[in-house]
C-alpha positions in Angstrom: -57.2 50.5 -82.8 -54.6 47.6 -83.1 -54.9 44.5 -81.2 -51.6 45.1 -80.0 -52.9 48.4 -78.3 -56.1 46.8 -77.4 -54.1 44.3 -75.3 -52.0 46.9 -73.6 -55.2 48.6 -72.6 -57.1 45.2 -71.6 -54.2 44.4 -69.3 -54.1 47.8 -67.8 -50.5 48.4 -68.6 -51.1 51.9 -68.5 -52.2 51.8 -64.7 -48.7 49.9 -64.0 -46.8 52.6 -65.9 -48.8 55.2 -63.9 -47.5 53.7 -60.8 -44.2 53.3 -62.2 -43.8 57.0 -62.7 -44.9 58.2 -59.0 -41.3 56.7 -58.1 -39.6 59.1 -60.8 -38.2 62.4 -59.5 -38.1 64.6 -62.6 -40.8 65.6 -64.8 -38.7 64.1 -67.7 -38.4 60.7 -65.9 -41.9 60.5 -65.4 -42.8 61.2 -69.1 -40.3 58.2 -69.8 -42.2 55.9 -67.3 -45.6 56.8 -68.6 -44.5 56.3 -72.3 -42.7 52.8 -71.8 -43.1 50.2 -74.1 -42.3 46.6 -74.2 -38.9 45.9 -75.8 -37.8 43.0 -78.1 -34.7 41.1 -78.2 -32.9 39.3 -75.7 -30.2 41.6 -75.4 -32.4 44.8 -74.9 -34.4 43.2 -72.5 -31.5 41.9 -70.4 -29.9 45.2 -70.5 -32.9 47.0 -69.3 -33.2 44.5 -66.7 -29.3 44.9 -65.8 -29.8 48.7 -65.2 -32.8 47.9 -62.9 -30.8 45.5 -60.9 -27.8 48.0 -60.4 -30.1 50.8 -59.2 -31.8 48.5 -56.9 -28.4 47.4 -55.4 -27.5 50.9 -54.8 -30.8 51.6 -53.2 -30.6 48.6 -50.9 -27.3 49.5 -49.7 -28.9 52.8 -48.6 -27.5 55.0 -51.2 -29.8 57.8 -52.6 -29.8 58.7 -56.1 -28.6 62.5 -55.8 -31.0 64.1 -58.3 -33.6 66.8 -57.6 -34.5 68.4 -60.8 -34.0 68.2 -64.7 -34.3 71.6 -66.6 -36.1 72.0 -69.6 -33.5 72.7 -72.1 -35.8 74.3 -74.7 -35.7 77.4 -72.6 -31.9 77.9 -74.3 -33.6 78.2 -77.4 -35.2 81.4 -76.7 -33.7 84.1 -78.1 -34.1 86.6 -75.2 -31.7 86.3 -71.7 -33.1 83.8 -69.0 -34.6 84.8 -65.8 -33.2 84.1 -62.4 -35.4 80.9 -61.9 -34.3 79.5 -65.2 -30.7 80.1 -64.6 -30.9 78.7 -60.9 -32.6 75.5 -62.6 -30.0 74.9 -65.1 -27.3 75.3 -62.7 -29.2 72.8 -60.4 -29.4 70.4 -63.1 -25.5 70.7 -63.6 -24.8 69.9 -60.1 -27.1 67.1 -60.3 -25.1 66.0 -63.2 -21.7 66.4 -61.1 -23.3 64.6 -58.2 -24.9 61.7 -60.2 -21.4 61.1 -62.1 -19.5 60.8 -59.0 -22.5 58.7 -57.4 -22.3 56.2 -60.2 -18.7 55.8 -61.0 -18.7 52.6 -58.9 -21.4 50.9 -60.7 -20.2 48.7 -63.7 -23.1 49.7 -66.4 -24.9 52.4 -65.0 -21.5 54.5 -64.8 -21.4 54.0 -68.6 -24.4 56.2 -68.9 -22.8 58.8 -66.3 -19.6 59.0 -67.9 -20.9 60.8 -70.8 -22.5 63.5 -68.4 -21.2 67.2 -68.9 -19.7 68.8 -65.7 -18.8 72.2 -65.2 -18.7 73.1 -61.7 -17.1 76.5 -62.5 -20.3 77.4 -64.1 -22.4 75.7 -61.7 -20.8 77.6 -58.8 -20.9 80.8 -60.6 -24.5 80.8 -61.0 -25.4 79.6 -57.6 -23.0 82.0 -55.9 -24.9 84.8 -57.9 -28.1 84.3 -56.5 -29.5 84.2 -52.8 -31.7 81.5 -51.3 -34.9 83.5 -52.4 -33.7 83.3 -56.1 -32.7 87.1 -56.3 -29.4 88.1 -57.6 -26.9 88.9 -54.8 -26.5 92.4 -54.0 -22.7 92.1 -54.0 -22.8 89.8 -57.3 -20.4 92.0 -59.0 -18.3 95.1 -57.7 -20.3 97.4 -59.8 -23.6 96.1 -58.3 -22.5 96.3 -54.6 -21.3 100.0 -55.5 -24.8 100.7 -57.0 -26.5 99.3 -53.7 -24.2 101.1 -51.5 -25.0 104.6 -53.3 -28.6 103.7 -53.2 -28.3 102.8 -49.5 -26.6 106.4 -48.9 -29.3 108.2 -51.1 -32.2 106.7 -49.2 -30.7 107.4 -46.0 -30.6 111.3 -47.2 -34.0 111.0 -48.5 -35.3 109.7 -45.2 -33.2 112.3 -43.1 -34.9 115.0 -45.3 -38.5 113.4 -45.2 -38.2 113.5 -40.9 -36.8 117.0 -41.2 -40.1 118.1 -42.9 -42.4 116.1 -40.8 -41.0 117.6 -37.7 -41.0 121.3 -39.2 -44.2 123.0 -38.0 -44.0 125.3 -41.0 -44.5 122.5 -43.2 -46.4 119.8 -41.4 -49.2 122.4 -40.5 -50.2 121.8 -44.4 -50.3 118.1 -43.9 -53.8 116.4 -44.0 -52.0 113.6 -42.0 -48.4 113.6 -40.6 -47.1 110.9 -43.0 -45.8 110.4 -46.1 -46.5 108.1 -48.9 -45.4 106.8 -52.5 -46.8 107.6 -55.8 -45.0 106.2 -58.9 -41.9 105.0 -56.7 -41.5 108.9 -55.6 -41.8 109.9 -51.9 -44.9 112.4 -51.7 -47.0 113.8 -48.8 -50.8 114.3 -48.4 -51.4 118.2 -48.5 -54.3 119.7 -47.7 -56.3 120.8 -51.0 -56.6 124.3 -49.2 -52.7 124.4 -49.1 -51.5 123.1 -52.4 -50.7 126.1 -53.7 -48.6 127.0 -50.5 -46.0 124.1 -51.1 -43.6 124.2 -53.9 -43.4 121.0 -55.5 -44.6 118.5 -58.0 -48.3 117.3 -57.9 -48.7 113.4 -58.3 -52.1 112.5 -57.3 -55.2 113.8 -55.6 -57.2 111.9 -52.8 -60.7 110.2 -54.1 -62.3 113.1 -51.6 -60.3 115.7 -53.3 -59.6 116.5 -49.7 -55.8 115.8 -50.1 -53.1 116.7 -52.8 -49.9 114.5 -53.1 -47.4 116.8 -53.6 -43.8 116.0 -53.8 -41.9 118.9 -52.2 -39.0 120.7 -54.0 -36.4 119.8 -51.3 -36.5 115.8 -52.1 -36.9 116.0 -55.9 -33.0 115.9 -56.5 -33.1 112.8 -54.1 -36.0 110.9 -55.5 -34.5 111.6 -59.0 -31.1 109.9 -57.7 -33.0 107.2 -56.1 -34.6 106.7 -59.7 -31.2 106.7 -61.4 -30.0 104.3 -59.0 -32.7 101.9 -59.8 -32.4 102.0 -63.5 -28.6 101.4 -63.3 -29.0 98.5 -60.9 -31.6 96.8 -63.4 -29.3 97.4 -66.1 -26.5 95.7 -64.5 -28.8 92.8 -63.3 -29.8 92.4 -66.9 -26.0 92.5 -67.7 -25.4 89.7 -65.3 -28.4 87.6 -66.5 -27.2 88.0 -70.0 -23.7 86.8 -69.3 -24.9 84.0 -67.4 -27.4 82.9 -70.3 -24.5 83.2 -73.0 -22.4 81.0 -71.2 -25.1 78.4 -70.9 -26.1 78.7 -74.5 -22.2 78.0 -75.3 -22.7 74.5 -74.0 -26.3 74.0 -75.2 -25.9 70.6 -77.0 -23.9 69.0 -73.7 -26.6 70.5 -71.5 -29.4 69.0 -73.7 -27.4 65.7 -73.3 -27.4 65.9 -70.0 -30.9 66.2 -70.1 -31.5 62.9 -72.1 -29.0 60.7 -69.7 -30.2 62.1 -66.6 -33.8 61.6 -67.5 -32.7 57.7 -68.4 -31.3 57.3 -65.1 -34.3 58.7 -63.1 -36.4 56.1 -64.9 -33.9 53.4 -64.1 -34.2 54.3 -60.6 -37.8 54.6 -60.7 -38.0 51.1 -62.0 -35.7 50.1 -58.9 -37.9 51.8 -56.4 -41.0 50.2 -58.0 -39.4 46.9 -57.8 -38.7 47.4 -54.1 -42.3 48.5 -53.4 -43.8 45.3 -54.9 -41.1 43.1 -53.0 -40.2 41.9 -56.7 -37.6 39.9 -58.1 -35.6 40.0 -61.2 -36.9 37.7 -63.7 -34.6 35.3 -65.6 -35.0 35.6 -69.5 -34.7 32.1 -71.1 -34.3 31.5 -74.7 -36.9 28.6 -75.5 -40.7 28.9 -75.1 -41.1 28.7 -71.1 -42.4 30.6 -68.1 -42.5 29.9 -64.7 -43.7 32.1 -61.8 -43.7 31.3 -58.1 -45.8 33.1 -55.4 -46.8 35.6 -58.2 -49.2 38.4 -57.3 -50.9 41.0 -59.5 -48.9 44.1 -59.5 -52.1 46.3 -58.9 -54.0 44.4 -56.4 -51.6 45.1 -53.4 -53.1 48.9 -53.6 -56.6 47.7 -52.9 -56.4 44.2 -51.2 -54.5 43.2 -48.2 -52.9 39.9 -48.1 -53.0 39.1 -51.6 -53.4 35.4 -52.6 -50.1 34.1 -54.4 -50.2 31.7 -57.1 -47.5 29.6 -58.8 -48.1 29.4 -62.6 -46.0 27.2 -65.2 -46.4 27.2 -68.8 -44.4 25.8 -71.8 -42.3 22.6 -70.2 -44.7 19.7 -71.0 -48.0 21.8 -72.2 -48.3 25.0 -74.4 -52.1 26.0 -73.3 -53.8 26.2 -70.0 -57.5 25.8 -69.8 -58.6 27.5 -66.4 -62.0 26.8 -65.2 -63.8 27.4 -61.9 -66.6 29.4 -60.2 -67.4 33.1 -61.2 -65.6 35.7 -59.3 -62.9 33.0 -58.7 -59.8 35.3 -59.6 -59.6 33.5 -63.4 -59.5 36.8 -65.1 -57.3 38.2 -62.5 -54.7 35.3 -63.2 -54.9 35.8 -66.8 -54.1 39.7 -66.6 -51.0 38.7 -64.0 -49.6 36.3 -66.4 -49.9 38.8 -69.4 -48.9 41.8 -67.3 -45.6 39.6 -66.1 -44.5 39.0 -69.8 -44.9 42.9 -70.6 -43.2 44.2 -67.4 -40.4 41.8 -67.8 -40.0 43.0 -71.7 -40.0 46.5 -70.4 -37.2 46.0 -67.9 -39.4 45.8 -64.8 -38.9 43.4 -61.7 -42.0 40.9 -61.0 -44.0 40.8 -57.8 -43.2 36.9 -57.2 -40.6 35.0 -55.4 -38.9 33.9 -58.5 -39.7 34.1 -62.2 -38.5 32.5 -65.7 -39.9 33.7 -68.8 -39.6 33.7 -72.6 -40.1 37.1 -73.8 -42.6 36.2 -76.5 -42.4 38.6 -79.7 -46.4 39.2 -79.7 -48.9 39.0 -76.9 -52.4 39.0 -77.6 -55.6 39.4 -75.4 -59.2 39.4 -75.6 -60.7 39.9 -72.3 -64.2 40.8 -71.5 -65.9 41.9 -68.0 -66.9 38.6 -66.8 -69.3 40.3 -64.2 -71.4 41.9 -66.8 -74.9 40.6 -66.9 -75.3 42.5 -70.1 -73.4 40.1 -72.7 -75.2 40.6 -76.1 -74.9 39.4 -79.6 -72.7 42.6 -80.2 -70.5 41.7 -77.4 -70.0 38.4 -78.8 -69.1 39.9 -82.2 -66.7 42.4 -80.7 -64.9 39.2 -79.0 -64.9 37.1 -82.3 -63.5 40.0 -84.2 -60.5 40.1 -81.8 -59.9 36.6 -82.0 -60.1 36.8 -85.9 -57.3 39.3 -85.7 -55.3 37.3 -83.2 -55.5 34.0 -85.6 -54.4 35.9 -88.4 -51.1 37.3 -86.6 -50.1 34.3 -84.1 -47.3 32.3 -84.4 -45.0 29.9 -82.1 -43.5 33.3 -80.7 -47.1 34.4 -79.7 -48.8 34.3 -76.2 -52.7 34.4 -76.5 -54.9 35.2 -73.6 -58.6 34.4 -74.0 -61.3 35.0 -71.4 -64.4 33.0 -71.3 -63.5 32.0 -74.7 -66.9 32.1 -77.0 -69.0 32.7 -74.6 -72.3 35.2 -75.0 -73.8 32.8 -77.5 -75.6 29.4 -77.7 -73.6 27.1 -75.4 -73.5 24.3 -78.3 -72.4 26.5 -81.0 -69.8 28.4 -78.2 -68.0 24.7 -77.4 -67.8 23.8 -81.4 -66.4 27.4 -81.8 -63.8 27.2 -79.1 -62.6 23.9 -80.0 -61.8 24.6 -83.6 -60.3 27.9 -82.5 -58.1 26.2 -79.6 -57.2 23.3 -81.9 -55.9 26.1 -84.8 -53.7 27.7 -82.0 -52.2 24.4 -81.0 -51.6 23.7 -84.6 -49.8 27.2 -84.9 -47.7 26.4 -81.9 -49.1 29.2 -80.0 -48.7 29.7 -76.3 -52.1 30.2 -74.5 -54.0 30.7 -71.3 -57.8 30.5 -71.5 -60.6 30.8 -69.3 -63.8 28.9 -69.7 -67.0 27.6 -68.1 -67.6 25.0 -71.0 -67.3 21.7 -69.5 -66.8 20.0 -73.0 -63.3 21.9 -73.4 -61.9 20.1 -70.1 -61.7 16.9 -72.1 -59.0 18.5 -74.5 -55.9 17.7 -72.3 -57.0 13.9 -72.6 -56.8 14.2 -76.3 -53.8 16.5 -76.8 -50.9 17.1 -74.8 -50.9 20.3 -75.8 -53.5 21.4 -73.4 -53.5 21.3 -69.4 -56.6 21.9 -67.1 -56.4 24.0 -64.1 -59.0 25.6 -61.7 -59.5 28.2 -59.2 -60.5 26.9 -55.6 -63.9 27.3 -54.1 -64.5 26.9 -50.4 -67.6 24.9 -49.9 -67.8 25.6 -46.3 -67.7 29.6 -46.7 -69.1 29.7 -49.9 -66.2 31.9 -51.3 -63.6 31.5 -53.8 -59.8 31.0 -52.5 -58.3 32.5 -55.4 -55.7 29.5 -55.6 -54.9 28.3 -59.0 -54.4 24.6 -59.2 -52.9 23.0 -62.1 -53.6 19.6 -63.0 -57.4 19.3 -62.3 -60.6 21.1 -64.0 -62.9 23.4 -61.8 -66.7 23.6 -61.6 -68.6 26.5 -61.7 -70.5 26.1 -58.3 -73.3 28.0 -59.6 -75.6 26.1 -57.5 -74.1 26.5 -54.1 -73.5 30.3 -54.9 -77.3 30.6 -56.0 -78.2 28.7 -53.0 -76.1 31.0 -50.7 -77.9 34.1 -52.5 -81.2 33.0 -51.4 -82.8 30.6 -54.4 -85.7 28.8 -53.3 -84.6 25.4 -51.8 -87.0 23.3 -53.9 -85.3 24.8 -57.1 -81.6 23.9 -55.5 -82.5 20.5 -54.7 -84.1 19.7 -58.3 -80.8 21.3 -59.8 -78.7 19.2 -57.5 -80.5 16.2 -58.5 -80.0 17.0 -62.1 -76.3 17.4 -61.7 -75.7 14.1 -60.0 -76.4 12.5 -63.6 -73.2 14.1 -64.6 -70.4 12.0 -63.1 -67.7 14.2 -64.4 -68.8 16.9 -62.1 -68.7 14.4 -59.1 -65.3 13.2 -60.2 -64.0 16.6 -60.4 -65.1 17.5 -56.9 -63.4 14.6 -55.5 -60.3 15.4 -57.2 -60.4 19.1 -55.8 -61.1 17.8 -52.3 -57.8 15.3 -52.8 -55.7 18.0 -54.2 -56.8 20.6 -51.4 -55.6 17.9 -48.7 -52.4 17.3 -50.8 -51.8 21.1 -50.7 -52.2 21.0 -47.1 -49.9 18.4 -46.7 -47.2 20.0 -49.0 -47.6 23.1 -47.1 -47.0 21.4 -43.8 -43.8 20.1 -45.4 -42.6 23.2 -46.6 -43.2 24.8 -43.2 -41.3 22.0 -41.5 -38.5 22.3 -44.2 -38.5 26.2 -43.4 -38.2 25.3 -39.7 -35.4 22.8 -40.4 -33.5 25.5 -42.3 -34.0 28.1 -39.6 -32.7 25.7 -37.0 -29.7 24.8 -39.3 -28.9 28.5 -40.0 -29.0 29.2 -36.0 -26.9 26.5 -35.4 -24.2 27.6 -38.1 -24.5 31.2 -36.8 -23.7 29.8 -33.5 -21.1 27.9 -34.9 -19.6 30.6 -36.6 -19.5 33.0 -33.4 -17.9 30.4 -31.6 -15.1 29.9 -34.2 -14.7 33.9 -33.8 -14.7 33.5 -29.9 -12.0 30.7 -30.3 -9.9 32.7 -32.5 -10.1 35.9 -30.3 -9.3 33.8 -27.1 -6.4 32.3 -29.1 -5.1 35.7 -30.1 -5.5 37.1 -26.3 -3.2 33.9 -25.3 -0.6 34.7 -28.0 -0.4 38.1 -26.8 -0.1 36.9 -23.2 2.7 34.7 -23.8 4.3 36.7 -26.4 4.5 39.3 -23.5 5.9 36.6 -21.1 8.7 35.8 -23.9 9.4 39.2 -24.2 9.8 39.8 -20.4 11.9 36.5 -20.6 14.5 38.3 -23.0 15.0 41.2 -20.8 15.6 38.9 -17.8 18.1 36.9 -19.8 19.9 40.2 -20.9 20.2 41.2 -17.4 21.6 37.7 -16.2 24.0 37.5 -19.1 25.3 40.8 -17.9 25.6 39.3 -14.3 27.3 36.3 -15.7 29.9 38.3 -17.6 30.5 40.1 -13.9 30.4 37.0 -11.8 31.0 33.8 -14.2 28.4 32.1 -12.6 27.1 28.6 -14.4 24.3 28.4 -12.0 22.7 31.7 -12.9 23.1 30.5 -16.4 21.7 27.4 -16.2 18.7 29.1 -14.3 18.3 31.6 -16.9 18.2 29.0 -19.7 15.6 27.0 -17.8 13.3 29.8 -17.1 13.3 30.5 -21.0 13.0 26.9 -21.9 9.9 26.7 -19.6 8.1 29.8 -21.3 8.9 28.5 -24.6 7.3 25.4 -23.5 4.1 26.9 -22.3 3.9 29.1 -25.3 4.0 26.1 -27.7 1.7 24.1 -25.6 -1.1 26.7 -25.7 -0.4 27.3 -29.5 -0.5 23.9 -30.2 -3.8 23.3 -28.3 -5.6 26.0 -30.0 -4.2 26.4 -33.4 -5.4 24.5 -36.4 -3.3 21.2 -37.0 -4.0 21.6 -40.6 -1.1 24.2 -40.8 1.4 21.4 -40.6 2.4 19.8 -43.9 3.2 16.0 -43.1 6.2 14.5 -44.4 6.1 11.7 -47.0 8.0 8.8 -45.2 8.6 7.2 -48.5 10.5 10.2 -49.8 12.7 10.9 -47.0 16.2 11.7 -47.5 19.2 11.9 -45.4 20.4 15.5 -45.0 17.0 17.1 -45.8 15.9 19.8 -43.0 12.5 19.3 -41.4 10.5 21.2 -38.7 10.5 19.4 -35.3 6.6 20.0 -34.2 6.9 19.7 -30.6 9.8 22.5 -30.4 9.1 24.5 -33.6 12.8 24.1 -34.6 14.5 23.0 -37.6 16.1 19.5 -37.5 18.4 17.7 -40.0 17.8 14.1 -40.9 20.5 11.6 -40.2 18.8 8.1 -40.8 16.0 7.0 -42.8 12.9 5.5 -40.4 13.4 2.0 -38.9 10.8 -0.4 -38.5 9.3 1.3 -35.8 9.1 4.6 -37.6 12.0 6.2 -35.8 14.6 8.5 -37.1 17.6 10.1 -36.0 17.9 13.9 -36.2 20.3 16.6 -35.2 19.2 20.0 -33.8 22.4 22.2 -33.3 24.8 20.0 -31.0 22.4 17.6 -30.2 21.6 14.2 -31.8 18.4 12.2 -30.7 16.1 9.6 -32.1 12.4 10.5 -32.3 9.1 9.2 -34.0 8.7 10.2 -37.8 5.5 11.7 -37.3 6.8 14.3 -35.0 8.4 16.1 -38.0 6.7 18.3 -40.6 7.6 19.8 -44.1 9.8 23.1 -43.2 7.8 26.2 -43.0 9.9 29.1 -41.7 6.5 31.0 -40.5 6.3 28.0 -37.9 9.9 28.3 -36.4 10.0 29.2 -33.0 12.1 32.4 -32.5 12.2 32.2 -28.8 15.5 30.1 -28.5 17.9 31.2 -30.9 17.5 35.1 -30.3 18.8 34.4 -26.5 22.3 33.6 -27.2 24.1 36.8 -28.1 27.8 36.5 -29.7 29.3 37.2 -26.4 27.6 34.8 -24.2 29.4 33.7 -21.2 30.9 30.0 -22.1 29.5 27.0 -20.5 30.9 23.7 -20.5 28.4 21.0 -21.4 28.8 17.1 -20.8 27.2 14.7 -22.9 23.6 13.7 -22.2 22.8 10.8 -19.8 19.3 9.7 -18.5 20.4 9.9 -15.1 21.1 12.5 -12.4 22.9 11.9 -9.3 22.2 14.3 -6.7 23.6 12.9 -3.5 25.9 15.2 -1.5 24.4 18.5 -3.3 23.0 20.9 -0.8 19.2 21.3 -1.4 19.5 24.4 -3.3 22.2 23.3 -5.5 20.6 20.4 -6.2 17.3 21.9 -7.1 19.1 24.1 -9.9 21.0 21.0 -11.3 17.8 19.3 -11.4 15.9 22.0 -13.5 18.6 22.4 -15.7 18.7 18.4 -16.4 15.0 18.3 -16.8 15.1 21.2 -19.2 17.7 19.3 -21.3 15.8 16.3 -21.0 12.7 17.8 -22.4 14.5 19.6 -25.1 15.7 16.1 -26.6 12.5 14.3 -25.7 14.4 12.0 -23.3 12.2 10.1 -21.0 12.3 8.2 -18.8 15.1 10.0 -16.8 16.3 8.9 -13.2 17.0 11.2 -10.4 19.3 9.8 -7.7 18.6 11.7 -4.5 19.4 9.1 -1.9 17.7 8.4 1.5 19.8 10.2 3.9 17.7 12.3 6.2 15.0 12.6 3.8 15.2 16.6 3.2 16.5 16.2 -0.2 14.2 13.5 -1.2 11.3 15.6 -0.1 12.4 18.9 -1.8 12.9 17.0 -5.3 9.5 15.2 -5.0 8.1 18.7 -4.6 9.9 20.0 -7.2 8.6 17.2 -9.6 5.1 17.8 -8.6 4.9 21.4 -9.8 7.6 21.1 -12.6 6.0 21.8 -16.2 8.7 19.3 -17.4 7.1 16.6 -15.6 4.4 14.2 -17.1 4.5 11.9 -14.0 6.9 10.5 -11.7 7.3 7.8 -9.0 9.8 6.2 -6.7 12.1 3.2 -8.2 11.3 -0.3 -8.2 13.1 -3.0 -6.2 16.0 -3.1 -8.7 15.8 0.6 -9.6 16.8 1.9 -5.9 13.4 1.9 -4.4 12.6 5.3 -2.7 16.1 6.5 -3.2 15.5 7.2 -6.7 12.8 9.0 -8.6 11.8 7.8 -12.1 10.3 10.6 -14.2 8.3 10.8 -17.5 9.0 13.8 -19.6 6.4 15.8 -21.2 
């Protein structure tokens, strides 16, 4: 057996493949799983992993691979026609090909496989329509077959009628041994008494074991039995013709069907890899093109079947060192670690995902292992010789693209000679540039790290409190075997244990290693707590971000609700204005017109305020003060209307603008770059061509209401405030006088409720005292 095959066996790769095959649906897919071999070449390996990834994505999205069976196409090479089950299996495979092709059409890479699938729904339907659920040819599969079955039914009815006639005939029934009928050679016969056999005209078919009964077919039913026999033969001939015809149709597309078998088997294999990855909670390894591998939280792929809460380990090789020397207690998990590393490389090269949280791996061209049973107490010279033969083969073939795994290197012989051999072997591997992972109990090998950067110590931890291994790998410090503690726990004489401990105390290296391990354990605890704190912080951050996202969504919903509400009010106002304009044409009332325009302006102002409150300010594109040109058109943000620039900014950054017939001075920061989407549509649509013409005077900042009746005064006031708001004129002065006080009270009450008013007050001593209201416009 070659060292390559030995390595596959030692690492138990076959058991991984056996588990993988359990996820395949078809026999062909299972066979591909069981015969899987690691690939070589970056392109091939990445392609295999990509197929696994795409299949896993589809499964993760709750999409089930629609394949039940793949027919064995060798049946098409038979010279005879195919039987019912074979034809049905071929048809189901055709159906599977059609469903799979449709299923994978959205996949980027798997669809390339599926695109070559042969689909023939006509043949698929023809076969499946020919057979019933029991796999038999339907009685109405063809017109001829339906006619034959109809004739058979008629003949069978006639036969039954004749049978019951004979059974009910006293002249015939008196000769019966029993008043029944039965079958011999598919023909109806009656059990006639032996003494009456010569009295019944017919054909003798059989005699009972006791010779008391003779089974006779009476002449009355011979023609009917013959008819049924003939129809049965014709039916079988028609069924054979149907089977032959369907067989020939499949043989015409034999090559396409065989190609389907290959493609569907490969796809079944891909989805088996994906299902296996999901069962292992595995991740896709990143294939790197330099000698390096790193695994976080790696787990042996076979352990989870037998062990709950498998210990996870981090592993790294190739960045700062190419060989890792693992030491530590017996049964501490060293061999399992060795096998895990080897299996990870083999699995990645085979397109399989790895049971760890993240993985980077260089696909070594060659992987060699020499792993013995470290639990065996029967090691002998023959065992040593066997291991040494393997190592000799490995040294002959290893190079810089090789990963070597050696378990208990050079054990089973004299420790002094074993250490010497181990040293020279490891130095040769280092000289060749080989990547290696070695387990050992030899203390002298732990010094290699300090003389050659190629090597790195590591250990599997041992809990001295429970006297049990933790199976945790720690890279950076060597381990001790803890043989004395284990022996003490097993019941070795206390005096012998104490003597052994005294001898060990003289070895300072063991004490140093113990101290290092204790410090490492404490450091690991602190790091673990830090990781937990970090995870908790990330969790809180994620929850906060989710709540923030939810709030933003709620805000958007509220904004949309408000927009719909005010849009409805604007629409209602449009209808109101239409009605008012109709009335204006009829009554020529300026008062009605002013009230309508005021109502519209108020609604538009409310709408704009709500929009400005909730919408993102970033939607405005601010103007560049240094690049303003007279005559440019901008957006007035407060009113969402176009304005034309009439002057450049003065020292207070005020500019003169024109909006329709109105000219006014405003701050330049109230302007934005023109965006048609942001222009309010509420005002300009409310002025039909035939609107009643209203005479307007130039705008003043003062309104004199003296002499007005209250109702007329408030109409004028509302119109005045509307115009002042439109041109951003503030403050304004309302002269209502002293008089009886009724007008003043009405004006003050109106100002308190008006949406145009930010605040108001009575005039100062020089402004007219309480005969004047000074109003700041919103």
